[in-house]
C-alpha positions in Angstrom: -34.6 47.3 107.0 -31.6 45.8 105.3 -30.6 46.7 101.7 -29.2 43.0 101.2 -28.1 40.1 103.1 -24.8 38.4 102.3 -24.1 34.9 103.3 -20.7 33.6 104.0 -19.1 30.5 104.9 -15.6 29.4 105.3 -13.3 26.1 105.8 -9.5 26.4 106.7 -7.3 23.7 105.0 -3.9 23.0 106.8 -0.9 21.3 105.2 1.2 19.6 107.6 4.9 17.9 106.9 6.7 15.6 109.1 9.1 17.4 111.4 10.3 17.7 114.9 7.4 18.2 117.3 5.3 20.4 114.8 1.7 20.8 116.3 -1.4 21.5 114.3 -5.1 21.6 115.5 -8.0 21.7 113.3 -11.6 22.3 113.5 -14.2 20.6 110.8 -16.5 23.6 111.1 -14.6 26.8 111.7 -17.4 29.0 110.9 -21.2 28.4 111.1 -23.9 30.7 109.7 -27.5 30.2 111.2 -30.6 31.3 109.4 -33.0 33.3 111.5 -36.1 35.3 111.4 -35.6 39.2 110.4 -35.4 40.3 114.1 -32.7 37.5 114.9 -35.1 35.1 116.6 -35.5 31.3 115.8 -32.0 30.6 114.6 -31.5 27.2 113.0 -28.5 25.7 115.0 -28.6 22.2 113.5 -25.1 20.9 112.5 -23.3 23.8 114.3 -21.0 21.3 116.1 -17.6 20.5 115.0 -15.0 17.8 115.3 -11.2 18.6 116.5 -8.1 16.6 115.7 -4.5 17.4 116.6 -1.5 16.3 114.8 2.2 16.1 115.7 3.8 16.1 112.4 1.4 14.0 110.3 0.5 11.6 113.1 -2.8 12.2 114.8 -3.0 12.4 118.6 -5.6 10.6 120.7 -8.4 12.4 122.2 -9.1 11.9 125.9 -12.2 12.9 127.6 -12.7 14.7 131.0 -12.7 11.4 132.9 -9.5 9.9 131.3 -6.0 10.6 132.2 -3.6 12.0 129.4 -0.9 9.6 128.0 1.9 10.2 125.7 0.5 11.4 122.3 -2.9 12.3 123.4 -5.0 15.6 124.2 -8.0 16.9 126.2 -10.3 19.8 125.3 -12.1 22.5 127.3 -14.0 25.2 126.2 -14.7 29.0 126.9 -17.9 30.9 125.6 -17.5 34.4 124.3 -20.5 35.6 126.4 -23.7 34.5 127.9 -25.4 35.1 124.5 -24.4 31.5 123.5 -25.0 28.2 125.0 -23.1 25.0 124.1 -22.5 21.5 125.3 -20.1 21.2 128.3 -16.5 19.8 127.4 -17.6 16.7 129.6 -20.0 15.7 126.9 -17.6 15.6 124.1 -17.4 12.1 122.5 -14.8 10.1 120.7 -12.7 9.1 123.7 -9.6 7.2 122.7 -9.9 7.9 119.1 -8.2 10.6 117.1 -11.3 12.9 116.9 -13.1 14.8 119.7 -16.9 15.3 118.6 -18.3 18.5 119.9 -22.3 18.8 119.6 -24.2 21.6 118.4 -24.8 24.8 120.1 -28.2 25.2 121.8 -28.6 29.1 121.9 -27.5 32.0 119.9 -28.9 35.4 121.3 -26.8 37.8 119.3 -25.7 38.0 115.8 -22.1 36.8 116.4 -20.4 34.8 119.0 -17.6 32.3 119.5 -16.3 29.3 121.2 -12.5 29.1 122.3 -11.5 25.5 122.4 -8.4 25.2 124.9 -6.4 22.0 123.7 -3.8 20.7 126.1 -1.9 17.5 126.1 1.4 15.4 125.7 3.3 14.8 122.6 4.8 11.4 121.7 7.8 12.0 123.9 5.9 13.2 126.8 6.2 16.9 126.4 3.4 19.0 127.3 1.6 21.5 125.0 -1.3 23.7 124.8 -3.1 25.1 121.6 -6.4 27.3 121.2 -8.7 27.2 118.2 -11.8 29.4 117.8 -15.1 28.3 116.2 -17.4 31.3 115.1 -21.1 31.6 114.9 -23.2 34.2 113.1 -26.8 34.9 111.9 -28.2 35.2 108.3 -31.4 37.2 109.0 -34.2 37.3 106.4 -34.0 40.1 104.0 -36.6 42.4 102.1 -38.0 42.5 98.7 -36.5 43.9 95.4 -33.1 45.3 96.3 -30.7 44.7 93.7 -28.0 42.2 94.6 -24.4 43.5 94.8 -21.6 41.2 94.2 -17.8 41.5 94.1 -15.3 39.0 92.7 -11.8 39.1 93.9 -9.0 37.7 91.5 -5.3 37.3 92.4 -2.6 37.3 89.7 -1.4 34.1 91.1 -2.9 31.6 93.5 0.5 30.2 94.7 3.9 31.3 95.9 6.5 29.0 94.7 9.5 28.2 96.8 12.6 26.5 95.4 14.1 23.6 96.9 16.6 26.0 98.8 13.7 27.7 100.3 13.7 31.2 98.1 10.9 32.8 96.2 10.4 35.9 94.1 6.7 35.8 93.3 4.7 39.0 93.3 1.0 38.6 93.7 -1.6 41.5 93.3 -5.4 41.4 93.5 -8.3 43.1 91.5 -11.9 43.5 92.1 -15.0 43.3 89.9 -18.5 44.5 91.2 -22.0 44.4 90.0 -25.2 46.2 91.1 -23.4 49.2 92.8 -25.5 52.4 92.4 -23.6 54.8 94.6 -20.0 55.3 95.6 -18.1 52.0 96.3 -15.7 51.8 99.1 -13.4 48.8 99.9 -12.0 47.3 103.2 -9.2 44.8 102.7 -8.3 42.1 105.2 -5.2 39.8 105.1 -5.7 36.7 107.3 -8.5 38.3 109.2 -6.5 41.4 110.1 -7.8 44.6 108.5 -5.0 45.8 106.3 -6.6 48.9 104.3 -10.0 50.8 105.1 -11.2 52.7 102.4 -14.2 54.1 104.3 -11.8 55.9 106.7 -13.5 54.5 109.7 -10.1 53.0 110.9 -6.2 53.7 110.2 -4.8 50.2 109.7 -1.2 49.6 108.6 -2.2 49.8 104.9 -3.8 53.1 105.3 -7.2 54.4 104.2 -6.9 55.0 100.6 -10.1 53.6 98.8 -9.1 51.2 96.0 -10.5 48.1 94.6 -7.0 46.7 94.0 -4.2 45.4 96.3 -0.8 45.6 94.7 2.1 43.0 95.0 4.0 45.5 97.0 1.3 45.6 99.7 1.1 41.8 99.7 4.8 41.1 99.7 5.3 41.2 103.6 2.2 38.8 104.0 3.1 36.0 101.6 2.8 32.6 103.3 5.6 30.4 104.3 6.3 27.0 102.9 3.5 24.6 103.4 1.1 27.4 104.8 -1.4 29.7 103.3 -2.9 33.2 103.5 -6.6 34.4 103.2 -7.2 37.8 101.5 -10.7 39.1 101.9 -12.2 42.3 100.3 -15.5 43.8 101.6 -17.6 46.0 99.2 -19.2 49.0 101.0 -21.8 51.5 99.3 -23.0 54.9 100.3 -23.2 58.5 99.4 -20.2 59.2 101.7 -17.6 57.1 103.2 -19.0 57.7 106.8 -22.5 56.4 105.6 -21.3 53.6 103.5 -22.5 50.0 104.6 -21.2 46.7 103.8 -22.9 44.9 100.7 -20.9 42.0 99.5 -17.6 40.3 100.1 -15.3 37.8 98.5 -12.1 35.9 99.6 -9.3 33.9 98.0 -6.6 31.8 99.5 -3.0 32.1 98.5 -0.9 28.8 99.0 2.8 28.4 99.3 4.3 25.3 97.4 7.9 24.0 97.1 9.7 22.1 94.5 9.9 18.5 95.6 10.0 15.0 94.2 7.5 15.4 91.3 4.3 15.6 93.4 1.1 16.5 91.3 -1.5 18.9 92.5 -4.5 20.3 90.6 -7.0 23.0 91.6 -9.4 25.4 90.3 -8.8 29.1 90.8 -12.5 29.6 91.1 -14.1 26.3 92.2 -17.5 27.8 93.4 -19.2 30.9 91.8 -22.4 32.6 92.5 -24.2 35.1 90.3 -27.0 37.6 91.3 -30.3 37.2 89.4 -33.9 38.2 89.5 -36.4 35.9 91.8 -37.3 34.0 88.5 -33.6 33.3 87.8 -33.3 35.7 84.7 -31.0 38.9 84.1 -27.8 37.2 85.5 -24.3 37.9 84.4 -21.5 35.2 83.8 -18.7 37.9 84.1 -16.0 36.6 86.2 -17.6 33.1 86.6 -14.8 31.4 85.0 -11.1 30.7 86.2 -8.1 28.4 85.3 -7.6 24.8 86.2 -4.0 24.9 87.7 -1.9 21.9 87.2 1.3 21.5 89.4 4.3 19.2 89.1 6.2 19.6 92.2 6.1 23.4 93.0 6.0 24.5 89.2 2.7 25.1 87.3 2.6 23.6 83.9 0.6 22.7 80.9 3.3 20.7 78.9 1.7 17.5 77.9 -1.5 18.3 79.7 -5.0 18.0 78.1 -8.2 19.3 79.8 -11.6 17.7 79.3 -14.3 18.0 78.2 -13.6 20.9 76.1 -17.2 22.0 76.2 -20.3 20.7 78.3 -23.8 22.1 78.2 -26.3 21.7 81.0 -29.8 23.3 81.1 -28.7 26.1 78.9 -25.4 26.8 80.5 -22.1 26.0 78.7 -18.7 25.6 80.3 -15.8 25.5 77.9 -12.1 24.9 78.7 -9.1 25.5 76.4 -5.7 24.0 76.2 -4.2 26.4 78.8 -6.9 25.1 81.4 -8.8 28.4 81.2 -12.4 27.9 81.5 -15.3 30.2 80.8 -19.1 30.1 81.3 -21.8 31.3 78.6 -25.4 30.9 78.0 -28.3 33.4 78.2 -31.0 30.8 78.7 -29.8 28.9 81.9 -32.9 27.4 83.5 -31.7 25.8 86.7 -30.5 27.3 89.9 -27.3 25.2 90.4 -25.0 23.3 88.0 -21.8 21.3 88.5 -19.2 20.5 85.9 -16.6 17.7 86.2 -13.4 18.6 84.9 -10.2 16.3 84.3 -6.6 17.3 83.7 -4.3 14.6 82.2 -0.5 14.8 81.8 1.1 12.3 79.5 3.8 10.0 80.7 6.4 11.8 78.6 6.0 14.9 80.5 5.0 13.6 83.9 7.9 10.9 84.1 5.5 8.4 85.5 4.7 4.8 84.2 1.1 6.0 83.6 -0.4 9.3 82.8 -1.2 11.6 85.8 -4.9 12.3 86.0 -6.6 15.1 88.4 -10.3 15.5 88.6 -11.8 18.6 90.0 -15.6 19.9 90.3 -16.8 23.3 89.5 -20.2 24.6 90.7 -22.2 27.6 89.9 -25.5 28.7 91.5 -27.7 31.8 91.2 -28.4 34.3 94.1 -32.0 35.2 93.6 -34.0 38.1 95.0 -36.3 36.7 97.4 -39.7 37.4 98.7 -39.9 39.2 102.2 -39.7 36.7 105.0 -38.5 33.7 103.0 -35.8 31.7 104.7 -32.7 31.0 102.7 -32.3 27.4 101.6 -29.0 25.5 100.9 -27.0 22.5 101.2 -23.4 22.6 102.4 -21.0 19.4 102.3 -17.9 19.8 104.6 -14.9 17.4 105.3 -13.0 17.1 108.5 -9.7 16.7 106.2 -8.7 17.5 102.8 -6.0 15.3 102.1 -4.7 11.8 102.8 -0.7 11.9 103.4 1.4 9.1 102.4 4.6 8.1 104.1 7.9 7.7 102.3 7.0 4.0 101.8 4.0 5.2 99.6 1.5 4.1 102.3 -1.4 6.4 103.5 -0.2 7.3 107.2 -2.8 9.8 108.3 -5.6 10.5 108.7 -7.0 6.9 109.0 -10.5 8.3 107.5 -12.2 11.4 106.5 -15.6 12.1 107.5 -18.0 14.0 105.2 -21.1 16.0 106.8 -24.1 17.5 104.9 -25.4 20.6 106.6 -29.3 21.5 105.4 -30.6 24.9 105.7 -34.5 24.9 105.6 -34.6 21.9 103.3 -36.1 18.4 104.1 -35.5 14.9 102.5 -32.8 12.3 102.8 -29.5 13.0 101.7 -27.8 10.9 99.0 -24.0 10.4 98.5 -22.2 9.7 95.4 -18.4 9.4 94.4 -16.3 10.1 91.4 -14.4 7.7 90.9 -16.5 5.1 92.5 -15.3 4.2 95.9 -17.1 2.8 99.1 -18.4 5.1 101.7 -19.7 4.0 105.1 -22.2 5.4 107.6 -25.9 6.6 107.6 -27.9 9.9 107.8 -26.3 13.1 106.9 -22.6 12.0 107.1 -20.4 9.4 105.5 -16.9 8.0 106.1 -14.0 7.3 103.4 -11.3 5.3 104.9 -7.8 5.1 103.7 -8.2 1.7 102.8 -11.3 2.5 100.6 -9.3 5.4 99.1 -7.4 2.6 97.4 -4.9 3.8 94.8 -6.9 6.7 93.7 -5.1 10.1 93.8 -8.1 12.2 94.1 -11.9 11.5 95.0 -14.8 13.8 94.8 -17.9 13.2 97.1 -21.2 14.7 96.3 -24.2 15.2 98.7 -27.6 15.8 97.1 -31.1 16.7 98.6 -33.7 17.4 95.7 -32.2 20.0 93.4 -29.5 21.0 96.0 -26.0 19.6 95.9 -22.6 20.4 97.1 -19.3 18.5 96.5 -15.8 18.0 98.4 -12.7 16.8 96.9 -9.9 15.0 98.8 -6.3 14.4 97.4 -3.6 12.2 98.3 -0.2 14.0 98.8 3.3 12.5 99.5 5.5 13.5 102.5 8.2 15.8 101.2 11.7 16.8 102.8 11.4 17.1 106.8 10.5 20.7 107.6 12.0 22.8 110.3 10.2 23.8 113.7 8.7 27.2 113.4 10.2 29.8 115.6 7.5 31.6 117.7 8.0 34.8 120.0 5.5 35.2 122.8 5.1 38.5 125.0 3.6 38.2 128.3 1.9 41.6 127.8 1.4 42.4 124.1 -1.0 45.4 125.0 -1.0 47.8 127.9 -3.3 50.6 128.7 -2.2 53.4 130.9 -4.7 55.7 133.0 -4.6 59.1 132.1 -6.3 62.3 132.9 -8.5 64.4 130.3 -5.4 66.1 129.1 -3.7 62.9 128.3 -1.1 63.0 131.2 -0.5 59.5 132.5 -1.6 59.1 135.9 -0.1 55.6 136.9 2.7 53.6 135.4 2.8 50.0 136.7 3.0 46.5 135.3 3.8 47.8 131.8 6.7 45.7 131.1 6.7 42.4 129.3 8.4 39.0 129.4 9.8 37.7 126.1 10.1 34.0 125.2 11.2 32.4 122.1 10.1 28.8 121.1 11.5 26.4 118.4 8.4 24.3 117.9 7.3 23.3 121.4 10.9 23.8 122.8 11.9 27.0 124.7 15.1 28.6 123.6 17.4 30.3 126.1 18.1 34.1 126.2 21.9 34.9 126.6 22.2 38.5 125.3 24.3 37.4 122.1 22.4 34.6 120.3 25.7 33.3 118.9 25.5 29.7 120.2 23.1 26.9 119.3 19.6 27.1 121.0 20.1 30.8 122.1 18.9 34.3 121.2 19.1 37.9 121.9 16.9 41.0 121.5 16.9 44.7 120.8 14.0 47.2 120.9 12.8 49.7 118.3 10.5 52.5 119.7 7.8 54.4 117.6 8.1 58.0 117.3 5.9 58.7 120.5 7.6 56.2 122.8 10.8 56.4 124.6 11.8 52.9 126.4 14.9 51.5 127.8 17.4 49.6 125.7 18.4 47.1 128.4 16.8 43.7 129.1 16.8 41.5 132.2 18.1 38.0 132.0 15.5 35.5 133.4 17.3 32.7 132.3 15.2 31.2 129.2 13.3 34.5 129.1 14.2 38.1 129.0 12.2 40.9 130.6 11.8 44.6 129.2 10.8 47.1 131.9 8.5 49.3 129.9 8.6 53.1 130.0 9.9 55.1 133.2 7.7 58.2 133.0 4.6 59.7 131.8 6.5 61.9 129.2 7.9 58.7 127.6 4.4 58.3 125.6 3.6 61.4 124.1 0.5 60.6 122.1 -2.4 58.4 122.9 -0.8 55.2 121.4 2.5 53.9 120.4 4.6 50.6 120.0 7.6 48.9 120.9 9.0 46.3 118.3 11.4 43.6 119.8 13.9 42.5 117.2 14.9 38.8 117.9 18.0 37.1 116.5 19.6 33.7 117.5 20.5 30.3 116.3 18.1 27.2 116.6 19.1 23.9 118.3 20.9 22.7 115.1 22.7 26.0 114.6 20.6 27.6 111.9 20.4 31.5 112.3 16.9 33.0 112.5 15.6 36.2 113.0 11.9 37.2 114.2 9.9 40.2 115.8 7.0 40.8 118.0 5.0 44.2 118.7 3.9 45.4 122.1 1.1 48.2 121.9 1.0 50.9 124.4 -2.1 53.2 124.8 -3.9 55.6 127.1 -7.3 55.6 128.6 -8.2 59.1 129.1 -10.6 60.1 132.0 -13.5 62.1 131.0 -14.8 65.6 132.4 -16.0 65.3 136.1 -19.9 65.1 136.0 -22.5 66.2 138.4 -22.7 63.7 141.4 -26.0 62.6 143.0 -25.8 60.5 146.2 -28.2 57.7 146.4 -29.1 55.3 149.2 -26.5 52.5 150.1 -26.9 49.5 148.0 -25.9 45.8 148.6 -22.0 45.2 147.9 -21.3 42.6 145.2 -17.6 41.6 144.3 -16.3 38.9 142.0 -12.7 37.7 142.3 -10.4 34.8 141.4 -8.6 32.4 143.8 -5.6 30.4 142.2 -4.3 27.1 143.4 -0.7 27.6 144.1 0.6 24.1 144.7 2.1 22.3 141.7 -0.4 19.8 139.9 0.9 17.3 137.4 -0.9 17.5 134.0 -1.7 13.8 134.3 -3.5 14.4 137.6 -7.1 15.4 138.4 -7.9 19.0 139.0 -7.9 20.1 142.8 -11.1 20.5 144.7 -12.7 23.9 144.8 -12.8 25.4 148.3 -15.9 25.8 150.3 -16.6 29.5 151.3 -18.9 30.3 154.3 -18.2 33.9 154.8 -16.5 37.0 153.1 -15.7 40.2 154.9 -15.9 43.2 152.6 -14.0 45.6 154.7 -10.9 43.4 155.2 -11.2 40.8 152.2 -11.0 38.0 154.8 -12.3 34.6 153.4 -13.5 31.9 155.8 -14.3 28.3 154.9 -13.1 24.8 154.4 -10.5 23.3 151.9 -8.9 26.7 151.6 -5.3 25.2 151.8 -3.2 26.5 148.8 -5.9 28.7 147.3 -4.9 32.2 147.3 -6.0 35.6 145.7 -2.3 36.0 144.6 -1.3 34.3 141.3 1.6 31.9 141.7 4.4 31.7 139.1 3.0 29.6 136.2 5.7 27.0 135.4 5.4 24.9 132.6 7.5 22.0 134.3 8.6 21.0 137.9 12.2 20.2 138.8 11.6 16.6 137.8 10.8 18.0 134.2 7.1 16.9 134.5 4.6 18.9 132.8 2.2 21.0 135.3 -1.3 22.4 134.9 -2.3 25.4 137.0 -6.0 26.0 138.1 -8.2 28.8 139.3 -11.8 29.3 140.5 -14.0 32.2 140.1 -15.9 33.4 143.1 -18.7 35.9 143.4 -20.0 37.2 146.7 -23.2 39.3 147.6 -23.6 41.3 151.0 -26.1 39.9 153.5 -28.9 42.0 154.7 -28.6 41.4 158.4 -25.3 42.9 158.5 -26.1 46.4 157.7 -26.0 47.6 153.9 -22.6 48.8 152.7 -20.6 47.7 155.8 -21.3 44.1 156.4 -20.2 40.5 155.4 -21.4 38.0 153.2 -22.6 34.5 154.2 -24.6 31.8 152.4 -27.8 31.9 154.5 -30.6 32.3 152.1 -32.8 34.1 154.7 -30.5 36.9 154.7 -30.1 37.6 151.1 -26.4 36.8 151.1 -25.0 34.7 148.3 -21.6 33.1 147.6 -20.8 31.1 144.5 -17.6 29.3 143.7 -16.9 27.9 140.3 -15.2 24.6 139.2 -11.5 24.2 139.1 -10.4 25.7 135.6 -7.1 25.3 134.1 -5.2 28.4 133.2 -4.6 28.2 129.5 -1.4 29.3 127.7 -1.1 30.9 124.4 2.2 31.0 122.3 4.0 29.6 125.5 2.6 30.3 129.0 0.5 33.4 129.5 -1.9 33.8 132.5 -4.8 36.2 132.6 -4.6 37.6 136.2 -7.8 38.8 137.7 -7.5 42.7 139.1 -8.1 42.7 142.8 -8.6 46.5 142.6 -12.1 46.5 141.3 -11.6 50.3 140.3 -8.4 49.7 138.3 -8.2 51.3 134.8 -7.6 48.0 133.1 -10.2 45.9 131.2 -10.5 42.4 132.7 -12.7 39.5 131.1 -13.2 36.7 133.6 -15.8 34.1 132.1 -19.0 36.1 131.7 -17.7 39.2 133.7 -16.3 42.2 132.1 -15.0 45.1 134.0 -13.8 48.3 132.1 -14.3 51.9 132.1 -15.7 52.9 128.7 -17.3 51.2 125.6 -17.4 53.1 122.4 -18.4 52.5 118.8 -15.8 52.3 116.0 -15.7 56.1 115.4 -13.6 58.9 116.3 -16.0 61.8 115.8 -17.6 61.8 119.4 -17.3 65.8 119.4 -16.4 67.4 122.8 -16.2 64.7 125.5 -18.2 66.7 128.4 -21.2 66.4 130.4 -24.5 67.4 128.8 -22.9 67.2 125.2 -24.4 65.0 122.4 -22.0 62.9 120.4 -21.3 64.1 116.7 -21.0 60.2 115.5 -21.4 57.0 117.1 -22.3 56.0 120.8 -19.9 56.4 124.0 -20.8 54.6 127.1 -18.6 56.0 130.0 -19.3 53.4 132.8 -16.9 55.1 135.3 -19.0 58.4 135.0 -22.3 56.8 134.4 -22.8 58.7 131.1 -24.1 57.7 127.8 -23.6 60.1 124.7 -25.2 59.5 121.3 -26.1 61.8 118.4 -29.7 62.3 119.6 -29.7 60.9 123.2 -27.8 61.9 126.4 -28.2 60.5 129.8 -26.2 60.7 133.2 -27.2 60.7 136.8 -29.0 64.1 136.5 -31.4 63.0 133.9 -31.7 62.4 130.0 -32.0 64.7 127.0 -33.3 63.9 123.4 -33.1 65.5 120.0 -35.2 64.9 116.8 -38.7 63.4 116.8 -39.6 61.4 120.1 -42.0 58.5 119.8 -43.1 56.9 122.9 -44.7 53.3 122.9 -46.9 54.0 125.8 -48.7 57.1 124.1 -51.8 55.2 122.7 -54.3 56.1 119.9 -53.3 58.4 117.0 -51.0 60.6 119.0 -48.0 62.2 117.5 -45.1 64.5 118.7 -42.9 66.8 116.3 -44.4 65.9 113.0 -45.6 68.0 110.2 -44.4 71.8 109.9 -43.1 73.2 113.2 -43.1 71.5 116.6 -46.5 70.0 117.5 -48.0 67.7 119.9 -51.2 66.0 118.7 -53.6 64.2 121.2 -56.3 62.1 119.4 -58.5 59.2 119.7 -58.6 58.6 116.0 -62.6 59.0 115.7 -64.1 62.1 117.4 -61.3 64.7 117.2 -58.3 66.0 118.4 -56.3 68.6 120.6 -53.2 70.2 118.8 -50.5 72.1 120.8 -48.7 74.0 118.2 -45.2 75.5 119.2 -44.8 77.1 115.7 -47.9 79.2 115.8 -48.2 79.5 119.7 -51.6 78.3 119.8 -53.8 75.2 121.3 -56.5 74.2 119.1 -59.7 71.8 120.0 -60.8 70.3 116.8 -64.2 68.4 116.3 -64.2 65.3 114.0 -61.5 63.5 111.9 -62.7 63.1 108.2 -64.0 66.6 108.1 -62.3 68.5 111.1 -63.9 71.6 112.4 -61.8 73.8 114.8 -64.2 74.8 117.7 -61.5 76.7 120.0 -58.2 78.5 119.4 -56.3 79.5 122.5 -53.0 81.7 122.4 -51.6 84.0 119.6 -54.4 84.6 117.1 
């Protein structure tokens, strides 16, 4: 049973400024929620696809499909699925070739409650430089809920919605966050996330950087180090948990706000509502709702400064179906009305600044739409209904000449959940939309001279709106400084006392990028385009202070002995300083995390019969391949010898189990792409179990599969994930749909004593190395299984029960003629005649 079901959806909005080689990739559908039955079956996957666009500055690059070669100013897309529980169209089916948009179709299967697709985007900038970017689309299920559970809500309110930077690039804003909840009957606990990363855990289930204190507020001091940079934004999310104790608390609701960074410029005008869309909990007949926290503020910005000077807000009061919205001269709007009869209402608001204060020839007018809906208690099994309108862009960007430079058009898509009927589209002010069905397109030409247009999609009583704005390019921005580590996280194998048994490959290569250009390490960082680095160890780590000069990169060797990591985890912070290509000084930092994987206690071993060997490994193509060329042809493998690892077949030239050095460019400064294939081999029966070879003869049961040539993708520079040839290694490897690891544990630290035969105190712990599963009422290893509590078995038919009532009993009955009761409490066996009027005929045992 679920106490409640919370539905969430998100859209990310990017702001881009013309600069030097600044690259931004965007998805029109970052997050998709599919409604399903209560058991997770029959998910609705319609409109779960997305579009992909890539911008260099404010210029959109051209999409090339898998059959078309890259050119300057273009990009390609491949995709990686998070697991076998999701099915999605192959990259070869993406449409939109030679346009600025790659169109990805809807997924076709979602077996688990949450999965993701990683889109690997690579291409060439306008000057021919190569690049690679990743974007992730997430999918989740919204299961049907139960009847009558009071809805919980939480409203997150920031003290400010923007960080205002001066023209010089400085700011002094402090932003704090408060919450308001409804429907909470037990103790409330709060988890805070900043840009998707857990910052503070009030349930005490984790220990993030912000600590574990339980508070419904987040102070300006907490948020200070996370304020967005100019042109960027940061999303703050709070999750409401409820329970009698922190350990038993479960999530009930969440809310998010986005904090934007703006900079003083040449009188650009921007307006937005601090609470543009609000939902209130209500009974299933629409009554007993609260409008507390439903209002907000219409913010009006001239350049980077919020102002109400010369600004009038209208209409001052509007009533629809018993619900009234009022807005005062400061832009603060409130909702009132105890007899609101509809489920959804929208209100169009206008902010107008006169010419005296705006400094323009005509008054500046900004339109915004506010929507409010009811979240009703539903009858059990009823699927959720709704309509969501999304846009693949939120802004048109004008160049310095005042003409719209990008994008050339914006596509609006209406996504329906369990509702039928044609979608109608309307605009305010009136502009021309093109297209049919559930999508419409607004071209730059049809945007005309409007500074803002709101598009509304309607099906029956459901509607949703999206607004697009026109913004002017400001001053040229500087390239971002990005630090990349080749080994962000490293895990050491350790015995059960915590002593590290093997130290290898724990060092890391450090690279620093200015935009897409790599800067050079020289140990001093005092000349243009160079940098240097120092390191700061956490209290449990002792690492060398020296670095090896690799030319453009620097290498840190890692720890030297087992005593150099005294606790189960620690960090090394690399402090970067240097100068950009134009001589501007900068500082940055990057953290490497070190941890131990402790070995469990040795369990009882049982020798079984030999099994057929199976092995998966990776072959790398070691020859250079230009990024504009086609992928190499995969090898054909006809035989694999398990005892030696020897491979036989054709087209094996340049294919190796050893990874090459992944260079971004060759000696002629041409961009390179590196490739690999995944190989799985299964031993043949005719070779003798456990000692033989593998061939591809169907009659012997052997099998060899070789995947397609796949590009090695890079993240923040060039990072290759190398397959472990040692299948018994202590490192976790993820290779396609194969995961090799030692342990899988739930998010809890209270497992109790980690030894054979012991139940867990909390959570579940799966030790794959020892073949052991430990949970609170279940234990299993190679010697057998143990249970605690009441045991119910599905294959015991009739009216049979075990361990119910007082004491320990086993009752065997057909439900009609009588029963036999084995009573461990009274040490007796009873034979009973009849069910409605039972008579005990025989008693054996202690009388």
